[in-house]
Backbone as JSON, one array per atom type, in Angstrom:
{
  "sequence": "XXXXXXXXXXXXXXXXXXXXXXXXXXXXXXXXXXXXXXXXXXXXXXXXXXXXXXXXXXXXXXXXXXXXXXXXXX",
  "N": [[3.87, -8.01, -5.76], [3.65, -8.86, -2.5], [1.41, -8.17, 0.13], [-0.15, -6.97, 3.16], [-3.48, -6.38, 3.74], [-5.46, -4.18, 5.47], [-8.59, -3.75, 5.74], [-11.49, -1.65, 6.02], [-13.78, -2.99, 5.57], [-13.51, -5.61, 6.34], [-13.03, -7.89, 9.1], [-10.59, -8.93, 9.74], [-7.09, -8.78, 8.78], [-5.92, -9.33, 5.38], [-3.87, -11.32, 3.27], [-2.7, -10.12, 0.27], [-2.05, -9.58, -3.25], [-0.34, -6.95, -4.66], [-0.48, -4.88, -7.49], [2.21, -3.73, -9.6], [4.08, -1.09, -11.18], [6.36, -0.31, -13.85], [9.13, 1.93, -14.2], [10.39, 2.16, -16.57], [11.5, 0.48, -19.61], [13.64, -1.23, -19.38], [15.43, -3.91, -17.7], [16.58, -2.96, -15.41], [14.94, -0.99, -14.53], [13.03, 0.82, -12.11], [10.47, -0.42, -9.91], [7.16, 0.37, -8.96], [4.69, 0.36, -6.4], [1.1, -0.09, -6.85], [-1.27, 0.92, -5.13], [-3.89, 1.73, -5.53], [-5.19, -0.22, -6.93], [-6.11, -1.98, -5.04], [-7.74, -0.63, -3.27], [-11.06, 0.23, -2.44], [-13.46, 1.87, -4.55], [-11.64, 3.52, -5.9], [-11.66, 4.88, -8.28], [-13.6, 6.79, -7.96], [-12.8, 8.41, -5.8], [-9.75, 9.06, -5.84], [-7.64, 9.67, -3.99], [-4.95, 8.67, -2.84], [-2.6, 8.18, -0.35], [0.66, 7.9, 1.18], [2.79, 6.83, 3.87], [5.74, 6.37, 5.87], [6.48, 4.1, 8.44], [8.34, 3.41, 11.28], [9.13, 0.75, 13.4], [10.46, -0.03, 16.42], [11.8, -2.86, 17.83], [13.24, -4.07, 20.36], [16.52, -4.53, 19.44], [15.99, -4.55, 16.8], [14.76, -3.03, 13.82], [11.8, -2.41, 12.19], [10.52, -1.47, 9.14], [7.76, 0.0, 7.65], [5.71, 0.67, 4.85], [2.94, 2.54, 4.62], [-0.15, 2.69, 3.03], [-2.93, 4.73, 2.4], [-6.29, 5.91, 1.97], [-7.58, 9.07, 1.4], [-10.56, 10.14, 2.68], [-13.91, 11.32, 2.84], [-15.21, 10.52, 5.2], [-13.21, 9.92, 7.0]],
  "CA": [[4.25, -7.54, -4.45], [2.74, -9.36, -1.48], [1.19, -7.2, 1.21], [-1.24, -7.26, 4.09], [-4.5, -5.35, 3.58], [-6.36, -3.96, 6.59], [-9.73, -3.05, 5.14], [-12.6, -1.32, 6.92], [-14.87, -3.91, 5.24], [-13.23, -6.94, 6.9], [-12.66, -7.89, 10.51], [-9.2, -9.38, 9.86], [-6.27, -8.44, 7.61], [-5.79, -10.38, 4.37], [-2.68, -11.29, 2.4], [-3.11, -9.85, -1.1], [-0.99, -9.24, -4.18], [-0.51, -5.61, -5.19], [0.12, -4.65, -8.79], [3.31, -2.77, -9.65], [4.37, -0.48, -12.49], [7.78, -0.06, -14.11], [9.46, 3.29, -14.62], [10.98, 2.09, -17.9], [11.41, -0.83, -20.27], [14.82, -2.06, -19.12], [15.34, -4.76, -16.5], [17.06, -2.18, -14.27], [13.95, 0.04, -14.2], [12.43, 0.67, -10.79], [9.06, -0.8, -9.87], [6.42, 1.13, -7.96], [3.4, -0.27, -6.07], [-0.12, 0.57, -7.29], [-2.26, 0.59, -4.1], [-5.24, 2.03, -6.01], [-5.81, -1.46, -7.42], [-6.68, -2.72, -3.91], [-8.66, 0.18, -2.48], [-12.4, 0.34, -3.03], [-13.9, 3.14, -5.1], [-10.47, 4.34, -6.21], [-11.97, 5.73, -9.43], [-14.45, 7.88, -7.49], [-12.01, 9.29, -4.94], [-8.44, 8.42, -5.94], [-6.63, 10.37, -3.21], [-4.2, 7.68, -2.09], [-1.39, 8.74, 0.24], [1.47, 6.91, 1.88], [3.75, 7.31, 4.87], [6.6, 5.31, 6.38], [6.41, 3.91, 9.89], [9.41, 2.58, 11.84], [8.79, 0.12, 14.67], [11.64, -0.58, 17.08], [11.52, -4.02, 18.66], [14.57, -4.39, 20.87], [17.55, -3.97, 18.56], [15.53, -4.66, 15.41], [13.91, -1.97, 13.3], [10.92, -2.83, 11.1], [10.04, -0.29, 8.42], [6.57, -0.29, 6.88], [5.14, 1.73, 4.02], [1.49, 2.48, 4.83], [-0.96, 3.38, 2.04], [-4.29, 4.97, 2.87], [-7.09, 6.74, 1.08], [-8.25, 10.19, 2.04], [-11.99, 9.97, 2.45], [-14.79, 12.25, 3.52], [-15.62, 10.02, 6.51], [-12.07, 9.61, 7.86]],
  "C": [[3.22, -8.06, -3.46], [2.61, -8.33, -0.37], [0.03, -7.66, 2.08], [-2.21, -6.09, 4.02], [-5.41, -5.34, 4.8], [-7.51, -3.12, 6.06], [-10.79, -2.76, 6.2], [-13.77, -2.27, 6.7], [-14.7, -5.28, 5.88], [-12.82, -6.82, 8.36], [-11.21, -8.3, 10.73], [-8.39, -8.94, 8.63], [-6.18, -9.62, 6.66], [-4.48, -10.19, 3.61], [-3.17, -11.13, 0.97], [-1.88, -9.55, -1.95], [-1.29, -7.87, -4.78], [0.19, -5.5, -6.55], [1.26, -3.64, -8.67], [3.45, -2.24, -11.07], [5.87, -0.27, -12.61], [7.97, 1.38, -14.56], [10.06, 3.33, -16.02], [10.88, 0.69, -18.46], [12.58, -1.74, -19.97], [14.61, -2.88, -17.85], [15.76, -4.0, -15.24], [16.06, -1.11, -13.84], [13.34, -0.24, -12.83], [10.96, 0.31, -10.92], [8.4, -0.06, -8.72], [5.1, 0.43, -7.67], [2.23, 0.57, -6.56], [-1.22, 0.22, -6.27], [-3.69, 0.88, -4.54], [-5.96, 0.78, -6.49], [-6.47, -2.25, -6.3], [-7.74, -1.94, -3.14], [-9.99, 0.34, -3.2], [-12.68, 1.75, -3.5], [-12.73, 4.08, -5.42], [-10.74, 5.27, -7.39], [-12.8, 6.94, -9.01], [-13.65, 8.89, -6.69], [-10.58, 8.75, -4.86], [-7.33, 9.09, -5.13], [-5.9, 9.39, -2.29], [-2.9, 8.32, -1.63], [-0.58, 7.61, 0.87], [2.36, 7.6, 2.91], [4.57, 6.1, 5.31], [6.53, 5.29, 7.89], [7.56, 2.99, 10.3], [8.96, 2.05, 13.2], [10.07, -0.48, 15.23], [11.2, -1.69, 18.02], [12.86, -4.54, 19.16], [15.61, -3.74, 19.99], [17.17, -4.05, 17.08], [14.62, -3.49, 15.05], [13.12, -2.53, 12.13], [10.38, -1.57, 10.45], [8.88, -0.7, 7.52], [6.19, 0.92, 6.05], [3.63, 1.55, 4.09], [0.8, 3.3, 3.74], [-2.35, 3.57, 2.62], [-4.98, 5.93, 1.91], [-7.74, 7.85, 1.88], [-9.73, 10.1, 1.67], [-12.77, 10.95, 3.29], [-15.08, 11.84, 4.96], [-14.45, 9.67, 7.43], [-11.77, 10.74, 8.81]]
}
């Protein structure tokens, strides 16, 4: 899964590949993103959340799934 990572450690976003997991062994099984593989210190504080954001641009709607980590300093 290709995605854009906006990290607090970098000044610009980066294109990265996110790992995915399957819900089963068949080809029809759903795949789920694993954002913990991209976030720093996920083993120490693995509280990863997500939300959906819709952006209307004229008659077009862009839908994004945003992943973020709950952290003491946020």
